[in-house]
DSSP file (Angstrom, degrees, kcal/mol; ACC not computed):
  #  RESIDUE AA STRUCTURE BP1 BP2  ACC     N-H-->O    O-->H-N    N-H-->O    O-->H-N    TCO  KAPPA ALPHA  PHI   PSI    X-CA   Y-CA   Z-CA
    1    1 A M              0   0    0      0, 0.0    15,-2.8     0, 0.0     2,-0.3   0.000 360.0 360.0 360.0 138.7  -16.1  -14.8   22.0
    2    2 A T  E     -AB  15 153A   0    151,-2.5   151,-2.4    13,-0.2     2,-0.4  -0.935 360.0-151.0-130.5 156.1  -12.3  -15.0   22.0
    3    3 A V  E     -AB  14 152A   0     11,-2.8    11,-3.0    -2,-0.3     2,-0.4  -0.998  22.3-172.7-123.9 125.6   -9.6  -15.3   19.3
    4    4 A S  E     +AB  13 151A   0    147,-2.5   147,-2.4    -2,-0.4     2,-0.3  -0.915  13.7 144.4-123.7 147.5   -6.4  -17.1   20.3
    5    5 A G  E     -AB  12 150A   0      7,-2.4     7,-2.1    -2,-0.4     2,-0.3  -0.849  34.2-105.0-157.0-166.8   -3.1  -17.7   18.6
    6    6 A T  E     -     0   0A   0    143,-0.5   141,-2.8    -2,-0.3     2,-0.3  -0.828  19.2-173.3-127.9 164.6    0.6  -18.0   19.1
    7    7 A S  E     - B   0 146A   0    139,-0.3   139,-0.2    -2,-0.3   137,-0.1  -0.911  46.5 -96.7-145.4 177.5    3.7  -15.9   18.5
    8    8 A N  S    S+     0   0    0    137,-2.0   138,-0.1    -2,-0.3     3,-0.1   0.593 123.9  35.4 -75.4  -5.5    7.4  -16.6   18.7
    9    9 A L  S    S-     0   0    0      1,-0.4     2,-0.3   136,-0.3    -1,-0.2   0.760 127.3 -17.8-110.6 -39.4    7.4  -15.1   22.3
   10   10 A H        -     0   0    0      2,-0.0    -1,-0.4     0, 0.0    -3,-0.3  -0.991  63.9 -96.8-163.0 159.5    4.0  -16.0   23.8
   11   11 A D        -     0   0    0     -2,-0.3     2,-0.3    -5,-0.2    -5,-0.3  -0.488  43.8-159.0 -76.5 158.9    0.5  -17.2   23.2
   12   12 A W  E     -A    5   0A   0     -7,-2.1    -7,-2.4    -2,-0.1     2,-0.4  -0.973  15.0-163.1-141.6 155.0   -2.2  -14.6   23.0
   13   13 A T  E     -A    4   0A   0     -2,-0.3    37,-1.6    -9,-0.2     2,-0.4  -0.998   3.8-165.6-138.7 134.3   -5.9  -14.2   23.4
   14   14 A S  E     -AC   3  49A   0    -11,-3.0   -11,-2.8    -2,-0.4     2,-0.4  -0.935  13.8-142.8-117.1 145.1   -8.1  -11.3   22.2
   15   15 A T  E     -AC   2  48A   0     33,-3.6    33,-2.8    -2,-0.4     2,-0.6  -0.889  12.6-128.8-111.4 136.8  -11.7  -10.9   23.4
   16   16 A V  E     - C   0  47A   0    -15,-2.8    31,-0.2    -2,-0.4     3,-0.1  -0.749  22.6-174.7 -82.0 120.2  -14.6   -9.6   21.3
   17   17 A Q        +     0   0    0     29,-2.6     2,-0.4    -2,-0.6    -1,-0.2   0.674  67.5  33.8 -89.0 -20.9  -16.2   -6.8   23.3
   18   18 A D        +     0   0    0     25,-0.2     2,-0.3    28,-0.1    -1,-0.2  -0.998  61.5 163.9-142.9 131.6  -19.2   -6.2   20.9
   19   19 A L        -     0   0    0     -2,-0.4     2,-0.4    23,-0.2    23,-0.2  -0.992  15.3-161.7-148.2 137.6  -21.2   -8.6   18.8
   20   20 A K  E     +D   41   0A   0     21,-2.8    21,-2.9    -2,-0.3     2,-0.3  -0.967  17.4 168.9-121.9 139.3  -24.6   -8.3   17.1
   21   21 A G  E     +D   40   0A   0     -2,-0.4     2,-0.3    19,-0.2    19,-0.2  -0.998  10.6 175.0-147.3 151.2  -26.6  -11.2   15.9
   22   22 A Q  E     +D   39   0A   0     17,-2.2    17,-2.7    -2,-0.3     2,-0.3  -0.986  11.2 156.0-151.7 153.1  -30.1  -11.9   14.7
   23   23 A G  E     -D   38   0A   0     -2,-0.3     2,-0.5    15,-0.2    15,-0.2  -0.985  38.4-116.8-164.7 169.0  -31.8  -15.0   13.3
   24   24 A T  E     -D   37   0A   0     13,-1.7    12,-2.7    -2,-0.3    13,-1.5  -0.986  37.2-178.7-120.2 121.3  -35.0  -16.8   12.7
   25   25 A F  E     -D   35   0A   0     -2,-0.5     2,-0.7    10,-0.2    10,-0.3  -0.877  25.8-135.4-122.2 148.3  -35.3  -20.1   14.6
   26   26 A V  E     +D   34   0A   0      8,-3.4     7,-3.1    -2,-0.3     8,-1.3  -0.918  31.4 167.7-106.8 110.5  -38.0  -22.8   14.7
   27   27 A V  E     -D   32   0A   0     -2,-0.7     2,-0.5     5,-0.2     5,-0.2  -0.984   8.5-177.7-125.3 118.2  -38.6  -23.9   18.3
   28   28 A E  E >  S-D   31   0A   0      3,-2.5     3,-1.0    -2,-0.5    -2,-0.0  -0.972  74.0 -15.0-121.3 120.0  -41.7  -26.0   19.0
   29   29 A N  T 3  S-     0   0    0     -2,-0.5    -1,-0.2     1,-0.3     3,-0.1   0.903 129.6 -53.3  55.2  44.4  -42.4  -27.0   22.6
   30   30 A N  T 3  S+     0   0    0      1,-0.2     2,-0.5    -3,-0.1    -1,-0.3   0.677 113.6 123.0  65.3  19.5  -38.9  -26.0   23.6
   31   31 A V  E <   -D   28   0A   0     -3,-1.0    -3,-2.5     0, 0.0     2,-0.6  -0.960  62.0-133.7-116.0 124.3  -37.4  -28.3   20.8
   32   32 A L  E     +D   27   0A   0     -2,-0.5    -5,-0.2    -5,-0.2     3,-0.1  -0.653  36.7 160.3 -76.0 116.5  -35.1  -26.7   18.2
   33   33 A T  E     -     0   0A   0     -7,-3.1     2,-0.3    -2,-0.6    -6,-0.2   0.525  57.8  -0.8-115.7  -9.6  -36.3  -28.0   14.9
   34   34 A G  E     -D   26   0A   0     -8,-1.3    -8,-3.4    46,-0.0     2,-0.4  -0.975  44.2-144.1-173.1 158.3  -34.8  -25.5   12.4
   35   35 A I  E     +D   25   0A   0     -2,-0.3   -10,-0.2   -10,-0.3    43,-0.2  -0.970  15.9 178.7-130.9 114.7  -32.8  -22.4   11.8
   36   36 A N  E     -     0   0A   0    -12,-2.7     2,-0.3    -2,-0.4   -11,-0.2   0.818  68.2  -3.6 -87.6 -33.0  -34.1  -20.3    8.9
   37   37 A S  E     +D   24   0A   0    -13,-1.5   -13,-1.7     2,-0.0    -1,-0.3  -0.991  55.6 178.0-155.4 154.8  -31.5  -17.5    9.1
   38   38 A L  E     +D   23   0A   0     -2,-0.3    37,-2.8   -15,-0.2     2,-0.4  -0.887   2.5 177.3-160.0 130.1  -28.6  -16.3   11.2
   39   39 A E  E     -DE  22  74A   0    -17,-2.7   -17,-2.2    -2,-0.3     2,-0.4  -0.999   3.8-175.0-135.5 134.8  -26.3  -13.3   10.8
   40   40 A I  E     -DE  21  73A   0     33,-2.7    33,-2.5    -2,-0.4     2,-0.4  -0.987   2.8-174.2-126.0 136.5  -23.5  -12.3   13.2
   41   41 A S  E     -DE  20  72A   0    -21,-2.9   -21,-2.8    -2,-0.4    31,-0.2  -0.997   4.8-169.6-134.3 144.4  -21.4   -9.1   12.9
   42   42 A I  E     - E   0  71A   0     29,-2.7    29,-2.4    -2,-0.4     2,-0.3  -0.986  24.3-129.1-131.6 119.0  -18.4   -8.0   15.0
   43   43 A P  E >   - E   0  70A   0      0, 0.0     3,-2.2     0, 0.0    27,-0.2  -0.550  20.3-137.6 -65.1 126.2  -16.9   -4.6   14.8
   44   44 A V  G >  S+     0   0    0     25,-2.9     3,-1.8    -2,-0.3    26,-0.1   0.875 101.7  58.2 -55.5 -39.0  -13.1   -5.2   14.3
   45   45 A T  G 3  S+     0   0    0     24,-0.4    -1,-0.3     1,-0.3    15,-0.1   0.539  91.8  70.1 -73.5  -2.5  -12.2   -2.4   16.8
   46   46 A S  G <  S+     0   0    0     -3,-2.2   -29,-2.6   -28,-0.1     2,-0.7   0.477  74.2 100.2 -87.8  -1.6  -14.2   -4.3   19.5
   47   47 A I  E <   -C   16   0A   0     -3,-1.8     2,-0.4   -31,-0.2   -31,-0.2  -0.760  57.1-177.3 -85.8 116.6  -11.5   -7.1   19.5
   48   48 A K  E     -C   15   0A   0    -33,-2.8   -33,-3.6    -2,-0.7     2,-0.3  -0.948  15.0-142.7-123.9 139.0   -9.2   -6.3   22.5
   49   49 A S  E >   -C   14   0A   0     -2,-0.4     3,-1.1     3,-0.3   -35,-0.2  -0.702  18.0-135.4-100.6 149.5   -6.1   -8.1   23.6
   50   50 A S  T 3  S+     0   0    0    -37,-1.6   -36,-0.1    -2,-0.3    -1,-0.1   0.636 105.4  68.3 -69.4 -14.6   -4.9   -8.9   27.1
   51   51 A K  T 3  S-     0   0    0    -38,-0.3     3,-0.2     1,-0.3    -1,-0.2   0.511 108.8-116.1 -86.2  -4.5   -1.5   -7.7   25.9
   52   52 A G    <>  -     0   0    0     -3,-1.1     4,-2.0     1,-0.2    -3,-0.3  -0.428  43.0 -40.0 106.3-176.1   -2.7   -4.1   25.5
   53   53 A S  H  > S+     0   0    0      1,-0.2     4,-2.6     2,-0.2    -1,-0.2   0.751 124.4  59.8 -69.2 -28.1   -3.3   -1.3   23.0
   54   54 A I  H  > S+     0   0    0     -3,-0.2     4,-2.1     2,-0.2    -1,-0.2   0.948 109.1  44.7 -64.5 -46.3   -0.2   -2.0   20.9
   55   55 A M  H  > S+     0   0    0     -3,-0.2     4,-2.8     2,-0.2    -2,-0.2   0.903 111.8  53.8 -59.9 -42.8   -1.4   -5.5   20.2
   56   56 A D  H  X S+     0   0    0     -4,-2.0     4,-3.1     1,-0.2     5,-0.3   0.928 108.4  49.3 -59.0 -45.4   -4.9   -4.1   19.5
   57   57 A G  H  X S+     0   0    0     -4,-2.6     4,-2.3     1,-0.2    -1,-0.2   0.904 111.7  48.2 -61.9 -41.8   -3.5   -1.7   16.9
   58   58 A K  H  X S+     0   0    0     -4,-2.1     4,-2.3     2,-0.2    -1,-0.2   0.911 114.1  47.3 -64.5 -41.9   -1.6   -4.5   15.2
   59   59 A T  H  X S+     0   0    0     -4,-2.8     4,-1.9     2,-0.2    -2,-0.2   0.951 113.5  46.2 -64.1 -49.8   -4.7   -6.7   15.2
   60   60 A H  H  <>S+     0   0    0     -4,-3.1     5,-2.0     1,-0.2    -2,-0.2   0.890 114.1  49.6 -61.7 -39.7   -7.0   -4.0   13.8
   61   61 A G  H ><5S+     0   0    0     -4,-2.3     3,-1.7    -5,-0.3    -1,-0.2   0.922 108.9  50.8 -66.0 -43.8   -4.5   -3.0   11.2
   62   62 A A  H 3<5S+     0   0    0     -4,-2.3    73,-0.3     1,-0.3    -1,-0.2   0.850 108.9  52.9 -60.8 -35.0   -4.0   -6.6   10.1
   63   63 A L  T 3<5S-     0   0    0     -4,-1.9    -1,-0.3    -5,-0.2    36,-0.3   0.377 110.3-125.3 -84.6   5.0   -7.7   -6.9    9.7
   64   64 A K  T X>5 +     0   0    0     -3,-1.7     4,-3.0    -5,-0.1     3,-1.1   0.908  41.5 174.6  55.2  48.8   -7.9   -3.8    7.6
   65   65 A Y  T 34< +     0   0    0     -5,-2.0   -20,-0.1     1,-0.3    -4,-0.1   0.749  69.3  61.9 -63.7 -25.5  -10.4   -2.1    9.9
   66   66 A K  T 34 S+     0   0    0     -6,-0.2    -1,-0.3     1,-0.2     3,-0.2   0.856 118.3  27.9 -68.9 -32.2  -10.4    1.2    8.0
   67   67 A E  T <4 S+     0   0    0     -3,-1.1     2,-0.5     1,-0.2    -2,-0.2   0.802 134.3  31.5 -92.4 -35.8  -11.7   -0.5    4.9
   68   68 A Y     <  +     0   0    0     -4,-3.0    31,-0.2    -5,-0.1    -1,-0.2  -0.823  63.7 174.6-130.2  89.2  -13.6   -3.4    6.4
   69   69 A S        +     0   0    0     -2,-0.5   -25,-2.9    -3,-0.2   -24,-0.4   0.650  61.4  54.5 -75.3 -15.8  -15.0   -2.4    9.8
   70   70 A L  E     -E   43   0A   0    -27,-0.2     2,-0.4   -26,-0.1    30,-0.3  -0.911  59.5-152.3-124.0 147.8  -16.9   -5.6   10.4
   71   71 A I  E     -E   42   0A   0    -29,-2.4   -29,-2.7    -2,-0.4     2,-0.3  -0.945  33.2-171.8-104.0 135.3  -16.3   -9.3   10.5
   72   72 A S  E     -EF  41  97A   0     25,-2.1    25,-3.1    -2,-0.4     2,-0.4  -0.961  25.1-162.7-138.0 152.2  -19.5  -11.2    9.6
   73   73 A F  E     -EF  40  96A   0    -33,-2.5   -33,-2.7    -2,-0.3     2,-0.4  -0.999  11.8-174.1-126.8 131.0  -21.0  -14.6    9.5
   74   74 A Q  E     -EF  39  95A   0     21,-2.1    21,-2.9    -2,-0.4   -35,-0.2  -0.985  25.5-124.6-128.9 122.5  -24.1  -15.4    7.4
   75   75 A L  E     + F   0  94A   0    -37,-2.8    19,-0.3    -2,-0.4   -37,-0.2  -0.397  26.8 177.3 -63.2 133.4  -25.8  -18.8    7.6
   76   76 A V  E     -     0   0A   0     17,-2.6     2,-0.3     1,-0.4    18,-0.2   0.761  65.0 -19.5-100.9 -44.7  -26.2  -20.4    4.2
   77   77 A R  E     - F   0  93A   0     16,-2.2    16,-2.3   -40,-0.0     2,-0.6  -0.992  53.8-119.0-160.5 158.5  -27.7  -23.7    5.3
   78   78 A V  E     - F   0  92A   0     -2,-0.3    14,-0.3    14,-0.2     3,-0.1  -0.921  20.9-170.5 -99.8 123.8  -28.2  -26.0    8.2
   79   79 A D  E     -     0   0A   0     12,-2.9     2,-0.2    -2,-0.6    13,-0.2   0.599  65.4 -22.8 -90.8 -14.1  -26.7  -29.4    7.4
   80   80 A G  E     - F   0  91A   0     11,-1.4    11,-2.9     2,-0.0     2,-0.4  -0.791  42.9-149.7 171.2 145.5  -28.2  -31.2   10.4
   81   81 A I  E     - F   0  90A   0     -2,-0.2     2,-0.4     9,-0.2     9,-0.2  -0.979  24.4-176.2-128.5 118.9  -29.6  -30.8   13.9
   82   82 A E  E     - F   0  89A   0      7,-2.6     7,-2.8    -2,-0.4     2,-0.2  -0.952  25.4-122.4-119.7 132.4  -29.1  -33.8   16.2
   83   83 A K  E     - F   0  88A   0     -2,-0.4     5,-0.3     5,-0.2     2,-0.2  -0.516  33.7-176.6 -71.3 135.9  -30.4  -34.1   19.7
   84   84 A T        -     0   0    0      3,-2.6     3,-0.4    -2,-0.2    -1,-0.0  -0.690  43.0 -95.6-121.7 177.6  -27.7  -34.7   22.4
   85   85 A A  S    S+     0   0    0     -2,-0.2    -2,-0.0     1,-0.2     3,-0.0   0.827 125.4  31.8 -64.6 -30.7  -27.9  -35.3   26.2
   86   86 A S  S    S-     0   0    0     25,-0.0     2,-0.3    26,-0.0    -1,-0.2   0.386 133.5 -62.5-112.2   5.7  -27.5  -31.6   26.9
   87   87 A G  S    S-     0   0    0     -3,-0.4    -3,-2.6    25,-0.1     2,-0.3  -0.826  82.1 -29.3 158.1-115.3  -29.2  -30.0   23.9
   88   88 A Y  E     -FG  83 111A   0     23,-2.3    23,-2.7    -2,-0.3     2,-0.6  -0.983  31.4-141.5-142.5 149.4  -28.4  -30.1   20.2
   89   89 A R  E     -FG  82 110A   0     -7,-2.8    -7,-2.6    -2,-0.3     2,-0.5  -0.976  28.9-165.2-106.5 118.5  -25.4  -30.6   17.9
   90   90 A V  E     -FG  81 109A   0     19,-3.1    19,-2.7    -2,-0.6     2,-0.5  -0.922   7.9-162.2-112.8 124.0  -26.0  -28.2   14.9
   91   91 A K  E     +FG  80 108A   0    -11,-2.9   -12,-2.9    -2,-0.5   -11,-1.4  -0.913  23.2 166.8-106.3 126.4  -24.0  -28.6   11.7
   92   92 A T  E     -FG  78 107A   0     15,-2.8    15,-2.5    -2,-0.5     2,-0.4  -0.865  31.4-145.2-133.9 166.0  -24.0  -25.6    9.4
   93   93 A T  E     +FG  77 106A   0    -16,-2.3   -17,-2.6    -2,-0.3   -16,-2.2  -0.998  33.0 157.3-128.2 134.3  -22.4  -24.0    6.4
   94   94 A G  E     -FG  75 105A   0     11,-2.4    11,-2.9    -2,-0.4     2,-0.6  -0.919  43.4-100.4-148.0 172.5  -22.0  -20.2    6.2
   95   95 A N  E     -FG  74 104A   0    -21,-2.9   -21,-2.1    -2,-0.3     2,-0.5  -0.893  31.2-165.1-101.7 121.7  -20.1  -17.4    4.7
   96   96 A L  E     -FG  73 103A   0      7,-3.1     7,-2.7    -2,-0.6     2,-0.5  -0.927   3.8-164.2-107.2 125.4  -17.5  -15.9    7.0
   97   97 A T  E     +FG  72 102A   0    -25,-3.1   -25,-2.1    -2,-0.5     2,-0.4  -0.948  14.6 167.0-116.7 119.2  -16.2  -12.5    5.8
   98   98 A I  E >  S- G   0 101A   0      3,-2.2     3,-2.5    -2,-0.5   -27,-0.1  -0.999  71.7  -9.6-130.7 130.9  -12.9  -11.2    7.4
   99   99 A A  T 3  S-     0   0    0     -2,-0.4    -1,-0.1     1,-0.3     3,-0.1   0.827 129.9 -55.0  52.0  36.1  -11.0   -8.2    6.0
  100  100 A G  T 3  S+     0   0    0    -30,-0.3     2,-0.6     1,-0.2    -1,-0.3   0.381 112.6 119.1  81.7  -4.6  -13.2   -8.2    2.9
  101  101 A A  E <   -G   98   0A   0     -3,-2.5    -3,-2.2    31,-0.3     2,-0.5  -0.857  49.2-157.4 -98.8 120.5  -12.5  -11.9    2.0
  102  102 A K  E     +G   97   0A   0     -2,-0.6     2,-0.4    -5,-0.2    -5,-0.2  -0.852  16.3 173.7-101.6 127.6  -15.6  -14.1    2.0
  103  103 A R  E     -G   96   0A   0     -7,-2.7    -7,-3.1    -2,-0.5     2,-0.4  -0.975  33.2-118.7-130.9 145.9  -15.1  -17.8    2.6
  104  104 A S  E     -G   95   0A   0     -2,-0.4     2,-0.4    -9,-0.2    -9,-0.2  -0.692  37.4-173.3 -78.0 132.2  -17.5  -20.7    3.0
  105  105 A V  E     -G   94   0A   0    -11,-2.9   -11,-2.4    -2,-0.4     2,-0.4  -0.986  23.1-137.8-130.7 140.2  -17.0  -22.4    6.4
  106  106 A A  E     -G   93   0A   0     -2,-0.4     2,-0.4   -13,-0.2   -13,-0.2  -0.818  28.3-173.4 -89.9 135.1  -18.4  -25.5    7.9
  107  107 A L  E     -G   92   0A   0    -15,-2.5   -15,-2.8    -2,-0.4     2,-0.5  -0.988  14.6-167.2-137.8 124.1  -19.3  -24.9   11.6
  108  108 A T  E     +G   91   0A   0     -2,-0.4    16,-0.5    16,-0.3     2,-0.3  -0.955  20.1 174.1-110.7 128.0  -20.5  -27.4   14.1
  109  109 A V  E     -G   90   0A   0    -19,-2.7   -19,-3.1    -2,-0.5     2,-0.5  -0.892  33.0-122.2-131.9 158.5  -21.9  -26.0   17.3
  110  110 A D  E     -GH  89 122A   0     12,-3.1    12,-2.7    -2,-0.3     2,-0.3  -0.885  36.1-168.9 -97.4 133.3  -23.6  -27.1   20.5
  111  111 A A  E     -GH  88 121A   0    -23,-2.7   -23,-2.3    -2,-0.5     2,-0.3  -0.897  12.0-172.7-124.7 151.1  -27.0  -25.4   21.0
  112  112 A K  E     - H   0 120A   0      8,-1.9     8,-2.4    -2,-0.3     2,-0.7  -0.997  22.6-136.4-139.1 142.9  -29.5  -25.2   23.9
  113  113 A V  E     - H   0 119A   0     -2,-0.3     6,-0.2     6,-0.2     2,-0.1  -0.912  32.8-144.4 -93.1 119.8  -32.9  -23.8   24.2
  114  114 A L    >   -     0   0    0      4,-2.9     3,-2.4    -2,-0.7   -84,-0.0  -0.375  24.0-103.7 -84.7 163.2  -33.0  -21.9   27.5
  115  115 A S  T 3  S+     0   0    0      1,-0.3    -1,-0.1     2,-0.1    -2,-0.0   0.772 121.3  54.1 -60.2 -27.4  -36.0  -21.6   29.8
  116  116 A D  T 3  S-     0   0    0      2,-0.1    -1,-0.3     1,-0.0    44,-0.2   0.388 122.5-104.5 -87.7   5.5  -36.7  -18.0   28.6
  117  117 A G  S <  S+     0   0    0     -3,-2.4    -2,-0.1     1,-0.3   -87,-0.0   0.306  80.4 128.5  91.7 -10.1  -36.8  -19.2   25.0
  118  118 A S        -     0   0    0     -5,-0.1    -4,-2.9     1,-0.0     2,-0.4  -0.303  54.4-125.3 -73.7 166.9  -33.4  -17.7   24.0
  119  119 A L  E     -HI 113 158A   0     39,-2.2    39,-3.0    -6,-0.2     2,-0.4  -0.940  14.1-156.2-120.3 136.5  -30.9  -19.9   22.3
  120  120 A N  E     -HI 112 157A   0     -8,-2.4    -8,-1.9    -2,-0.4     2,-0.4  -0.929   8.3-169.1-112.1 133.3  -27.3  -20.5   23.4
  121  121 A F  E     -HI 111 156A   0     35,-3.2    35,-2.9    -2,-0.4     2,-0.4  -0.989   5.6-179.7-124.0 129.6  -24.6  -21.6   20.9
  122  122 A K  E     +HI 110 155A   0    -12,-2.7   -12,-3.1    -2,-0.4     2,-0.3  -0.974  23.7 105.8-127.0 142.2  -21.1  -22.8   21.9
  123  123 A G  E     - I   0 154A   0     31,-2.2    31,-2.7    -2,-0.4     2,-0.3  -0.988  44.0-121.6 176.2-172.8  -18.3  -23.9   19.7
  124  124 A S  E     - I   0 153A   0    -16,-0.5     2,-0.4    -2,-0.3   -16,-0.3  -0.983  11.0-161.2-151.4 156.7  -14.9  -23.2   18.2
  125  125 A K  E     - I   0 152A   0     27,-2.2    27,-2.8    -2,-0.3     2,-0.4  -0.975  13.5-141.9-144.6 128.6  -13.4  -22.9   14.8
  126  126 A D  E     + I   0 151A   0     -2,-0.4     2,-0.3    25,-0.2    25,-0.2  -0.757  30.7 175.3 -86.4 131.7   -9.7  -23.1   13.7
  127  127 A L  E     - I   0 150A   0     23,-2.9    23,-2.8    -2,-0.4     2,-0.5  -0.934  30.1-131.3-135.2 159.0   -8.8  -20.7   10.9
  128  128 A K  E >   - I   0 149A   0     -2,-0.3     3,-1.1    21,-0.2     4,-0.4  -0.961  15.0-144.0-108.4 128.0   -5.8  -19.5    9.0
  129  129 A M  G > >S+     0   0    0     19,-2.8     3,-2.1    -2,-0.5     5,-1.7   0.901  99.8  57.6 -55.8 -43.1   -5.3  -15.8    8.8
  130  130 A T  G > 5S+     0   0    0      1,-0.3     3,-1.6     3,-0.2    -1,-0.3   0.716  90.2  71.1 -68.5 -17.3   -3.9  -16.0    5.3
  131  131 A D  G < 5S+     0   0    0     -3,-1.1    -1,-0.3     1,-0.3    -2,-0.2   0.732 105.3  42.3 -65.0 -18.6   -7.1  -17.8    4.1
  132  132 A F  G < 5S-     0   0    0     -3,-2.1   -31,-0.3    -4,-0.4    -1,-0.3   0.027 123.9-104.0-113.4  23.9   -8.7  -14.4    4.5
  133  133 A N  T < 5S+     0   0    0     -3,-1.6     2,-0.5     1,-0.2    -3,-0.2   0.810  76.3 142.3  57.1  33.5   -5.8  -12.4    3.0
  134  134 A V      < -     0   0    0     -5,-1.7    -1,-0.2    -6,-0.1    -2,-0.2  -0.918  46.5-141.5-104.3 125.1   -4.7  -11.3    6.5
  135  135 A S        -     0   0    0     -2,-0.5     3,-0.1   -73,-0.3    13,-0.0  -0.750  30.8-108.0 -82.8 125.3   -1.0  -11.1    7.0
  136  136 A P        -     0   0    0      0, 0.0    12,-0.1     0, 0.0    10,-0.1  -0.321  45.3-105.9 -56.8 130.1   -0.1  -12.3   10.5
  137  137 A P        -     0   0    0      0, 0.0     9,-1.7     0, 0.0     2,-0.3  -0.145  36.3-165.8 -60.3 149.7    0.9   -9.2   12.6
  138  138 A T  E     -J  145   0B   0      7,-0.2     2,-0.3    -3,-0.1     7,-0.2  -0.874   4.5-173.0-128.2 164.2    4.5   -8.5   13.5
  139  139 A A  E > > +J  144   0B   0      5,-2.1     5,-2.3    -2,-0.3     3,-0.6  -0.925  58.7  41.7-149.1 170.3    6.1   -6.1   16.0
  140  140 A M  G > 5S-     0   0    0     -2,-0.3     3,-1.6     1,-0.2    -1,-0.1   0.904 132.1 -54.4  51.0  50.5    9.5   -4.8   17.0
  141  141 A M  G 3 5S-     0   0    0      1,-0.3    -1,-0.2     2,-0.1     0, 0.0   0.828 110.6 -46.3  53.8  39.0   10.6   -4.5   13.4
  142  142 A G  G < 5S+     0   0    0     -3,-0.6    -1,-0.3     2,-0.2    -2,-0.2   0.384 112.9 113.4  90.7  -1.9    9.7   -8.2   12.7
  143  143 A A  T < 5S+     0   0    0     -3,-1.6     2,-0.6    -4,-0.5    -3,-0.2   0.829  76.3  53.5 -70.6 -29.4   11.4   -9.6   15.8
  144  144 A L  E   <S+J  139   0B   0     -5,-2.3    -5,-2.1  -137,-0.1     2,-0.4  -0.932  73.8 176.6-106.2 122.2    7.9  -10.6   17.1
  145  145 A T  E     -J  138   0B   0     -2,-0.6  -137,-2.0    -7,-0.2  -136,-0.3  -0.976  19.5-141.4-127.1 139.1    5.9  -12.7   14.7
  146  146 A T  E     -B    7   0A   0     -9,-1.7  -139,-0.3    -2,-0.4     2,-0.1  -0.670  26.5-108.5 -94.5 153.5    2.4  -14.2   15.2
  147  147 A G  E     -     0   0A   0   -141,-2.8  -141,-0.1    -2,-0.3    -1,-0.1  -0.374  19.1-125.2 -76.2 161.4    1.5  -17.6   13.9
  148  148 A N  E    S+     0   0A   0    -12,-0.1   -19,-2.8    -2,-0.1     2,-0.3   0.749  86.6  84.3 -77.2 -25.9   -1.0  -18.0   11.0
  149  149 A D  E     + I   0 128A   0    -21,-0.2  -143,-0.5   -20,-0.1     2,-0.3  -0.625  54.1 173.9 -85.5 132.8   -3.3  -20.3   12.9
  150  150 A V  E     -BI   5 127A   0    -23,-2.8   -23,-2.9    -2,-0.3     2,-0.5  -0.952  21.0-144.4-131.8 155.7   -6.0  -18.8   15.2
  151  151 A T  E     -BI   4 126A   0   -147,-2.4  -147,-2.5    -2,-0.3     2,-0.6  -0.987   7.9-155.8-120.7 126.2   -8.9  -20.4   17.1
  152  152 A V  E     -BI   3 125A   0    -27,-2.8   -27,-2.2    -2,-0.5     2,-0.4  -0.900  13.1-172.3-100.8 122.4  -12.2  -18.6   17.6
  153  153 A N  E     -BI   2 124A   0   -151,-2.4  -151,-2.5    -2,-0.6     2,-0.4  -0.932   7.6-177.1-113.1 138.8  -14.1  -19.8   20.6
  154  154 A F  E     + I   0 123A   0    -31,-2.7   -31,-2.2    -2,-0.4     2,-0.3  -0.993  28.5 178.5-142.5 148.7  -17.6  -18.6   21.2
  155  155 A D  E     + I   0 122A   0     -2,-0.4     2,-0.4   -33,-0.2   -33,-0.2  -0.807  30.0 172.3-141.2  92.3  -20.4  -18.9   23.8
  156  156 A I  E     - I   0 121A   0    -35,-2.9   -35,-3.2    -2,-0.3     2,-0.5  -0.896  20.5-162.8-117.9 131.3  -23.3  -16.7   22.4
  157  157 A T  E     - I   0 120A   0     -2,-0.4     2,-0.6   -37,-0.2   -37,-0.2  -0.961   6.9-158.0-113.0 123.0  -26.8  -16.4   23.6
  158  158 A L  E     - I   0 119A   0    -39,-3.0   -39,-2.2    -2,-0.5     2,-0.1  -0.883  19.7-134.0-101.2 121.3  -29.4  -14.9   21.3
  159  159 A M              0   0    0     -2,-0.6   -42,-0.1   -41,-0.2   -41,-0.0  -0.397 360.0 360.0 -77.4 149.1  -32.3  -13.5   23.2
  160  160 A K              0   0    0    -44,-0.2    -1,-0.1    -2,-0.1   -43,-0.0   0.466 360.0 360.0 -71.9 360.0  -35.9  -14.1   22.1
C-alpha cells in the first residue's frame, strides 16, 4: 500500500510497512459471492517515505500518531459484486478513520480468488487530508508545503 501526494518542491510517496486485516468472505467453488465483514488497520508509524525520516516525522505528526496510533477501514456494506474478465469488481461502503476522524467512503476494488483460496484486492482512493482534520505537513518554516490531495493505492492479499 502506498500514499502519494505533491508538494511545492516535489511529488512524494510513502509506503505502508505494516497492515493487518481480517474478514469473512463467501467463496463457493472459487466464486466470490459475498463479503460479510472486513476490517483493515494500519499503524501510523509504519508509513515510511522515500524522502527519509524528516518526512516520516512530519507525516506521523500530521496524522496525530500519539493520540491516534491506527488508521482503520471497516466495511459497512457491499454495494455490488460484478464478475469481470480477470476476477470481480466489488463496490463497497465503509468507515475510514484517520487521525480520529471517521468518514464514510465509497470504495470500488478489483478482487480475485487465488488458487490457494486467499483473496487479492487492488484499487486506489483519492482523499483530501483536511476531510480527516489533518493539516497538510510543512517543513523549512513553511517554505515546503504539501498538497491537500493524496492517493492511496493498494494491492492487498488476505490469506485464507
